[in-house]
N, C-alpha and C positions, 0 to 999 in steps of 0.2 A: 544445427548448433549455431549459436550467435557468433558473428565475426568480432564482436566487441567483448573484451575481457572485463566483465562487470566487477569482479572481485578485486582486481588490481586498482581500478579507479575508485571503488568504494573505500578500500583501505586508505588510499591517498587522501580522499576527501574527509574521511573520518578523522584521520590524524590532523589535518589542517584545521578542521572546525572545532576540535576538542569537545565534541558533542558527548553528553553524558546520558546514559539510559536512566530515566527517572526511577524505574522499578529497582534497578541495581543500587542507585543512590539511597533510596529509602530503606531498602533491605540492609545495606551496609551500616545504616544508622540504628538498626535494631527494630525497625517496624516490620510488621507482618502484613502481607498483601493478600487481598481476596477481591472477588468481584461479584456483583449481583446483576442478573439479567433484568433490565427494567422493561424491555419491550421486544417482542418478536413479531415480524410481519412479513407478508409476501410482497416482493418487488418484481415488476416486469418493465423492462426497458428494451429499446432496439439496440443492436450492436453499435450503430452510429452514435446514439446517445451515450452509451457506455464509453466509447472512444473519446467523446467530448469530455466526459467526467475525468477520465484518466489524463487527458491533455491539460485540463484545468487543475490537476493535482488535487482533486476532491477526496481522494483516498489516501490514508496515511502511508501505505506502502509505496506510493509515488515519491514520497519525500526521502525514501531510502536510496533512490537512484541518484548518483552524483549529477549535479547541474550540467556539467559539460558533456554528459552522456545522455541526458534525458531525451533530446530530440531524436538522436539515433535509435534509442530504445523504442520510442513511440512510433517511429517510422517502421521499424521491424515488426512491432506489434500490429500496426495497421495492415501490413502485408499478410501477416498470419490470419487476421480477422477476415480479410478479403478471400483468402484461400479456403477458409473453413466455414464462413458464414455469409457467403455471397447470396443474396444482396444484403447490404448492411442494414436493411429495414427488418431483418429477421429479429423476432422478439425472443428474449431470454428471460426466464423467471428464476428467482432464487429466494431464499429466506434471509432477511436482514435481522440483525440482532444489535440492540443498543445495550452496552454493558457499562456499569458504573464501577470503577476501581476504588477500593477503600483501603486505606493504610491505617493501622492502629499500633500503638506502642505495645511492645510485648512484655 
């Protein structure tokens, strides 16, 4: 279990930033949302490369971690990766999907 209470920090950051969920906003205005899968492909990267992508905040979920907690979360994640995927040159494969979200007036 993490020593860092992510949810308390996230709630604090959320309130301070006054961030609005785009989907919630459009739906509140009466738009219907849907998405289309534009492309699906196989991806293979080393654990080390993936850690670099997370550190660079290349994935949207990285932006959900409060800035003041990001370094601590990444340090904890790197320890996890070292414990589970040593060496970090281990290759992992997955399927990547590019989705296009569409909003239409209802």
